[in-house]
DSSP file (Angstrom, degrees, kcal/mol; ACC not computed):
  #  RESIDUE AA STRUCTURE BP1 BP2  ACC     N-H-->O    O-->H-N    N-H-->O    O-->H-N    TCO  KAPPA ALPHA  PHI   PSI    X-CA   Y-CA   Z-CA
    1    1 A M              0   0    0      0, 0.0     2,-0.4     0, 0.0    76,-0.2   0.000 360.0 360.0 360.0 147.9  108.5  105.2   78.1
    2    2 A K  E     -A   76   0A   0     74,-2.5    74,-2.9    47,-0.0     2,-0.3  -0.993 360.0-128.1-130.3 131.7  109.5  101.7   79.3
    3    3 A L  E     -A   75   0A   0     -2,-0.4     2,-0.4    72,-0.2    72,-0.2  -0.620  28.8-170.5 -78.6 132.6  110.3  100.7   82.8
    4    4 A V  E     -A   74   0A   0     70,-3.0    70,-2.1    -2,-0.3     2,-0.6  -0.987  16.4-155.8-129.9 132.9  113.6   98.9   83.2
    5    5 A I  E     -A   73   0A   0     -2,-0.4     2,-1.0    68,-0.2    68,-0.2  -0.942  20.7-138.4-104.8 118.8  115.1   97.0   86.2
    6    6 A D    >>  -     0   0    0     66,-3.4     4,-2.1    -2,-0.6     3,-1.0  -0.659  13.4-164.7 -79.7 105.9  118.8   96.9   85.9
    7    7 A E  T 34 S+     0   0    0     -2,-1.0    -1,-0.2     1,-0.3    29,-0.1   0.746  84.8  61.6 -66.1 -23.5  119.6   93.3   87.0
    8    8 A A  T 34 S+     0   0    0      1,-0.2    -1,-0.3    64,-0.1    -2,-0.1   0.790 114.4  33.5 -72.5 -27.8  123.3   94.2   87.5
    9    9 A R  T <4 S+     0   0    0     -3,-1.0    -2,-0.2    63,-0.1    -1,-0.2   0.729  95.3  99.3 -97.9 -26.3  122.4   96.7   90.2
   10   10 A C     <  -     0   0    0     -4,-2.1    26,-0.1    62,-0.2    28,-0.0  -0.385  46.6-170.9 -69.7 134.0  119.3   95.1   91.8
   11   11 A K        -     0   0    0     -2,-0.1    26,-0.2    26,-0.0    -1,-0.1   0.341  46.1-111.5-106.0   6.9  120.0   93.2   95.1
   12   12 A G        +     0   0    0     24,-0.1    25,-0.1     1,-0.1    -2,-0.1   0.804  67.1 144.3  77.6  28.9  116.5   91.7   95.2
   13   13 A C        -     0   0    0      1,-0.1    -1,-0.1    26,-0.0    25,-0.1   0.722  48.8-144.3 -74.0 -19.8  115.2   93.6   98.3
   14   14 A N     >  +     0   0    0      1,-0.1     4,-1.0     3,-0.1     3,-0.3   0.713  54.7 136.6  63.3  24.5  111.6   93.7   96.7
   15   15 A L  H  >  +     0   0    0      1,-0.2     4,-1.8     2,-0.2     3,-0.2   0.845  67.8  61.9 -65.2 -32.1  110.9   97.2   98.1
   16   16 A C  H  > S+     0   0    0      1,-0.2     4,-1.5     2,-0.2    -1,-0.2   0.853  99.4  55.2 -62.2 -34.0  109.4   98.1   94.8
   17   17 A L  H  4 S+     0   0    0     -3,-0.3    -1,-0.2     1,-0.2    -2,-0.2   0.873 109.7  46.7 -61.8 -38.7  106.8   95.4   95.3
   18   18 A L  H  < S+     0   0    0     -4,-1.0    -2,-0.2    -3,-0.2    -1,-0.2   0.818 117.7  38.0 -77.1 -32.4  105.8   96.9   98.6
   19   19 A V  H  < S+     0   0    0     -4,-1.8    -2,-0.2    45,-0.0    -1,-0.2   0.670  82.5 106.9 -98.5 -15.7  105.5  100.5   97.5
   20   20 A C    ><  -     0   0    0     -4,-1.5     3,-0.7    -5,-0.2     5,-0.1  -0.489  49.6-163.6 -70.7 118.7  104.0  100.4   94.0
   21   21 A P  T 3  S+     0   0    0      0, 0.0    -1,-0.2     0, 0.0    -4,-0.0   0.657  89.6  52.1 -74.6 -12.9  100.4  101.6   94.2
   22   22 A Y  T 3  S-     0   0    0     22,-0.0    24,-0.1    -3,-0.0    -2,-0.1   0.446 102.1-131.4-102.4  -1.9   99.7  100.1   90.7
   23   23 A R    <   +     0   0    0     -3,-0.7    -6,-0.1     1,-0.1    23,-0.0   0.913  54.0 147.1  53.8  51.8  101.1   96.6   91.5
   24   24 A I        +     0   0    0     20,-0.1    18,-4.5    17,-0.1     2,-0.3   0.565  50.8  73.2 -92.1  -8.1  103.2   96.4   88.4
   25   25 A F  E     -B   41   0B   0     16,-0.3     2,-0.3    -9,-0.2    16,-0.2  -0.779  56.7-177.1-105.0 149.1  105.9   94.3   90.1
   26   26 A Q  E     -B   40   0B   0     14,-2.6    14,-2.6    -2,-0.3   -12,-0.1  -0.955  40.6 -83.3-136.5 160.4  105.8   90.7   91.1
   27   27 A E        -     0   0    0     -2,-0.3    11,-0.1    12,-0.2    14,-0.0  -0.356  51.7-113.4 -63.0 137.5  108.3   88.5   92.9
   28   28 A G        -     0   0    0      9,-0.3    -1,-0.1     1,-0.1     9,-0.1  -0.276  19.4-159.3 -69.9 159.1  110.9   87.0   90.5
   29   29 A T        +     0   0    0      9,-0.2     2,-0.4     1,-0.2    -1,-0.1   0.592  69.8  49.2-114.1 -19.1  111.1   83.3   89.8
   30   30 A K  S    S-     0   0    0      8,-0.3     8,-0.6     6,-0.1     2,-0.2  -0.951  76.3-123.0-129.7 148.2  114.6   82.8   88.6
   31   31 A A  B     -C   37   0C   0     -2,-0.4     6,-0.2     6,-0.2     2,-0.0  -0.577  24.0-132.1 -85.1 146.6  118.0   83.9   89.9
   32   32 A N    >   -     0   0    0      4,-2.3     3,-1.9    -2,-0.2    -1,-0.1  -0.107  45.5 -75.7 -82.4-170.6  120.3   86.0   87.8
   33   33 A E  T 3  S+     0   0    0      1,-0.3    -2,-0.1     2,-0.1    -1,-0.1   0.740 133.8  52.0 -63.5 -22.8  124.0   85.2   87.3
   34   34 A R  T 3  S-     0   0    0      2,-0.2    -1,-0.3     0, 0.0     3,-0.1   0.460 120.0-107.9 -91.1  -0.4  124.9   86.5   90.7
   35   35 A G  S <  S+     0   0    0     -3,-1.9     2,-0.4     1,-0.3    -2,-0.1   0.623  75.6 134.9  85.8  13.4  122.2   84.3   92.3
   36   36 A I        -     0   0    0    -29,-0.1    -4,-2.3   -26,-0.1     2,-1.0  -0.814  55.1-133.6 -99.9 132.7  119.8   87.2   93.1
   37   37 A V  B     -C   31   0C   0     -2,-0.4    -9,-0.3    -6,-0.2    -6,-0.2  -0.761  26.4-157.8 -86.9 106.3  116.1   86.8   92.4
   38   38 A V        -     0   0    0     -2,-1.0    -8,-0.3    -8,-0.6    -9,-0.2  -0.646  22.4-105.3 -86.8 138.0  115.2   90.1   90.7
   39   39 A P        -     0   0    0      0, 0.0     2,-0.3     0, 0.0   -12,-0.2  -0.232  34.7-138.7 -58.8 150.9  111.5   91.3   90.7
   40   40 A A  E     -B   26   0B   0    -14,-2.6   -14,-2.6     2,-0.0     2,-0.4  -0.756  17.1-107.8-109.1 158.6  109.7   90.9   87.4
   41   41 A L  E     -B   25   0B   0     -2,-0.3     2,-0.6   -16,-0.2   -16,-0.3  -0.753  25.9-164.5 -88.8 132.5  107.2   93.3   85.7
   42   42 A D  S    S-     0   0    0    -18,-4.5     4,-0.1    -2,-0.4    -2,-0.0  -0.921  73.9 -29.5-118.3 101.5  103.6   92.3   85.8
   43   43 A R    >   -     0   0    0     -2,-0.6     3,-1.8     1,-0.1    -1,-0.2   0.976  66.4-173.2  54.8  66.9  101.6   94.4   83.3
   44   44 A P  G >  S+     0   0    0      0, 0.0     3,-1.8     0, 0.0     6,-0.2   0.619  71.1  85.1 -65.5  -9.2  103.7   97.6   83.4
   45   45 A E  G 3  S+     0   0    0      1,-0.3     6,-0.1     5,-0.1    -2,-0.1   0.685  78.0  67.9 -65.5 -14.2  101.1   99.3   81.2
   46   46 A R  G <  S+     0   0    0     -3,-1.8    -1,-0.3    -4,-0.1    -3,-0.1   0.668  77.6  99.1 -75.7 -16.0   99.2  100.0   84.4
   47   47 A C    <>  -     0   0    0     -3,-1.8     4,-1.7    -4,-0.2     5,-0.2  -0.590  63.8-155.4 -76.8 120.9  102.1  102.4   85.4
   48   48 A P  H  > S+     0   0    0      0, 0.0     4,-2.9     0, 0.0     5,-0.3   0.794  93.3  60.0 -68.2 -24.6  101.0  106.0   84.7
   49   49 A N  H  > S+     0   0    0      2,-0.2     4,-1.3     1,-0.2     5,-0.2   0.910 106.5  46.3 -65.4 -42.4  104.7  107.0   84.4
   50   50 A C  H  4 S+     0   0    0     -6,-0.2    -1,-0.2     1,-0.2     4,-0.2   0.887 123.0  34.7 -67.2 -38.2  105.3  104.6   81.6
   51   51 A R  H  < S+     0   0    0     -4,-1.7     4,-0.2    -7,-0.1    -2,-0.2   0.874 130.5  23.5 -85.7 -39.0  102.1  105.6   79.7
   52   52 A L  H  X S+     0   0    0     -4,-2.9     4,-2.5    -5,-0.2     5,-0.3   0.405  86.0  98.7-117.8   0.3  101.8  109.3   80.4
   53   53 A Q  H  X>S+     0   0    0     -4,-1.3     4,-1.9    -5,-0.3     5,-0.7   0.897  90.8  45.4 -61.9 -40.4  105.2  110.8   81.3
   54   54 A K  H  45S+     0   0    0     -5,-0.2    -1,-0.2     2,-0.2    -2,-0.1   0.889 111.8  52.9 -69.1 -37.3  105.9  112.1   77.7
   55   55 A L  H  45S+     0   0    0     -4,-0.2    -2,-0.2     1,-0.2    -1,-0.2   0.933 120.2  32.0 -62.5 -46.1  102.4  113.5   77.5
   56   56 A Y  H  <5S-     0   0    0     -4,-2.5    -1,-0.2     2,-0.2    -2,-0.2   0.653 100.3-133.6 -89.1 -15.9  102.7  115.5   80.7
   57   57 A G  T  <5S+     0   0    0     -4,-1.9     2,-0.3    -5,-0.3    -3,-0.2   0.704  73.8  72.5  75.1  19.6  106.4  116.1   80.4
   58   58 A R  S   <S-     0   0    0     -5,-0.7     2,-0.4    -6,-0.2    -2,-0.2  -0.970  92.5 -81.3-155.0 167.5  107.2  115.2   84.0
   59   59 A T        -     0   0    0     -2,-0.3   -10,-0.1     1,-0.2    -6,-0.0  -0.621  36.7-172.6 -75.5 129.3  107.4  112.2   86.4
   60   60 A L  S    S-     0   0    0     -2,-0.4    -1,-0.2   -12,-0.0   -11,-0.0   0.834  72.7 -12.1 -94.5 -37.5  103.9  111.3   87.6
   61   61 A C        +     0   0    0    -14,-0.0    -2,-0.1     1,-0.0   -14,-0.0   0.465  62.2 162.1-126.8 -86.2  104.6  108.7   90.3
   62   62 A G     >  +     0   0    0      1,-0.1     4,-2.1     3,-0.1     5,-0.2   0.663  26.7 136.7  72.6  16.8  108.2  107.3   90.4
   63   63 A V  H  > S+     0   0    0      1,-0.2     4,-2.4     2,-0.2     5,-0.2   0.906  71.6  53.6 -62.0 -41.0  107.8  105.8   94.0
   64   64 A C  H  > S+     0   0    0      1,-0.2     4,-1.2     2,-0.2    -1,-0.2   0.893 109.8  47.3 -60.4 -40.6  109.6  102.6   92.9
   65   65 A Q  H  4 S+     0   0    0      1,-0.2    -1,-0.2     2,-0.2    -2,-0.2   0.881 112.9  49.0 -68.1 -38.7  112.5  104.6   91.6
   66   66 A M  H  < S+     0   0    0     -4,-2.1    -2,-0.2     1,-0.2    -1,-0.2   0.877 112.8  46.4 -69.4 -37.7  112.7  106.8   94.7
   67   67 A I  H  < S+     0   0    0     -4,-2.4    -1,-0.2    -5,-0.2    -2,-0.2   0.702  84.2 106.2 -80.8 -19.9  112.6  103.8   97.1
   68   68 A C    ><  -     0   0    0     -4,-1.2     3,-0.8    -5,-0.2     5,-0.1  -0.451  54.9-161.5 -66.1 115.7  115.2  101.6   95.3
   69   69 A P  T 3  S+     0   0    0      0, 0.0    -1,-0.2     0, 0.0    -4,-0.0   0.703  90.1  45.8 -71.9 -17.1  118.4  101.7   97.4
   70   70 A D  T 3  S-     0   0    0     -3,-0.0    -2,-0.1     0, 0.0    -3,-0.0   0.394 104.4-124.6-105.0   2.1  120.5  100.6   94.5
   71   71 A Q    <   +     0   0    0     -3,-0.8   -61,-0.1    -6,-0.2    -6,-0.1   0.901  63.0 142.7  54.1  46.2  119.0  102.9   91.8
   72   72 A A        +     0   0    0    -63,-0.1   -66,-3.4    -7,-0.1     2,-0.5   0.449  44.2  80.4 -95.6  -2.6  118.2   99.9   89.7
   73   73 A I  E     +A    5   0A   0    -68,-0.2     2,-0.3    -8,-0.2   -68,-0.2  -0.909  53.8 147.0-111.2 130.8  114.9  101.2   88.3
   74   74 A R  E     -A    4   0A   0    -70,-2.1   -70,-3.0    -2,-0.5     2,-0.5  -0.958  41.7-116.9-150.5 168.2  114.7  103.7   85.4
   75   75 A W  E     -A    3   0A   0     -2,-0.3     2,-0.3   -72,-0.2   -72,-0.2  -0.949  27.1-164.9-111.7 130.6  112.6  104.6   82.5
   76   76 A D  E     -A    2   0A   0    -74,-2.9   -74,-2.5    -2,-0.5     2,-0.2  -0.853  26.2-108.7-111.2 149.5  114.0  104.4   79.0
   77   77 A D        -     0   0    0     -2,-0.3     2,-0.3   -76,-0.2     0, 0.0  -0.540  34.5-132.2 -71.9 140.6  112.6  105.9   75.8
   78   78 A E        -     0   0    0     -2,-0.2     3,-0.1     1,-0.1    -1,-0.0  -0.692  21.2-109.0 -91.5 147.8  111.1  103.4   73.5
   79   79 A A        -     0   0    0     -2,-0.3     3,-0.1     1,-0.1    -1,-0.1  -0.493  43.5 -99.3 -69.9 143.4  111.9  103.3   69.8
   80   80 A P        -     0   0    0      0, 0.0     2,-0.2     0, 0.0    -1,-0.1  -0.368  42.9-107.6 -64.3 142.5  109.0  104.5   67.7
   81   81 A R        -     0   0    0      1,-0.1     3,-0.0    -3,-0.1    -3,-0.0  -0.469  29.6-122.2 -73.8 141.2  107.1  101.6   66.2
   82   82 A E        -     0   0    0     -2,-0.2     2,-0.1     1,-0.1    -1,-0.1  -0.602  32.0-104.3 -81.0 140.3  107.6  101.0   62.5
   83   83 A P        -     0   0    0      0, 0.0     2,-0.4     0, 0.0    -1,-0.1  -0.403  38.2-154.5 -63.4 139.9  104.5  101.1   60.3
   84   84 A Q        -     0   0    0     -2,-0.1     2,-0.4    -3,-0.0    -3,-0.0  -0.933  16.5-117.7-119.6 142.4  103.3   97.7   59.3
   85   85 A K        -     0   0    0     -2,-0.4     2,-0.5     2,-0.0     0, 0.0  -0.645  29.1-155.7 -78.4 128.5  101.3   96.8   56.3
   86   86 A V        -     0   0    0     -2,-0.4     2,-0.6     2,-0.0    -1,-0.0  -0.912   4.2-161.4-109.5 127.3   98.0   95.2   57.3
   87   87 A V        -     0   0    0     -2,-0.5     2,-0.6     2,-0.0    -2,-0.0  -0.933   3.7-161.3-111.1 123.2   96.2   92.9   55.0
   88   88 A I        -     0   0    0     -2,-0.6     2,-0.4     2,-0.0    -2,-0.0  -0.897   5.9-163.4-106.8 124.1   92.5   92.3   55.6
   89   89 A E              0   0    0     -2,-0.6    -2,-0.0     1,-0.1     0, 0.0  -0.867 360.0 360.0-108.4 141.0   91.0   89.2   54.0
   90   90 A F              0   0    0     -2,-0.4    -1,-0.1     0, 0.0    -2,-0.0   0.397 360.0 360.0-105.9 360.0   87.3   88.7   53.6
């Protein structure tokens, strides 16, 4: 699972920054096309929902999604990684 912030819906209230117990959000640095500074993700791998939601089959935290007044936060399925050939040289 991958955490996604929908920039078209986000109004930059930064409530997600305040409520996340894992501190995966940080204040944004650049404005989007509407002039709103959208929060950025800072190491989203710390989020148990992103890592373990498929394993447990349910939402584990989701506080950021619940607090968002614009419903701009969601989890998307990630595409499976393609196998890559690894060459080891000695």
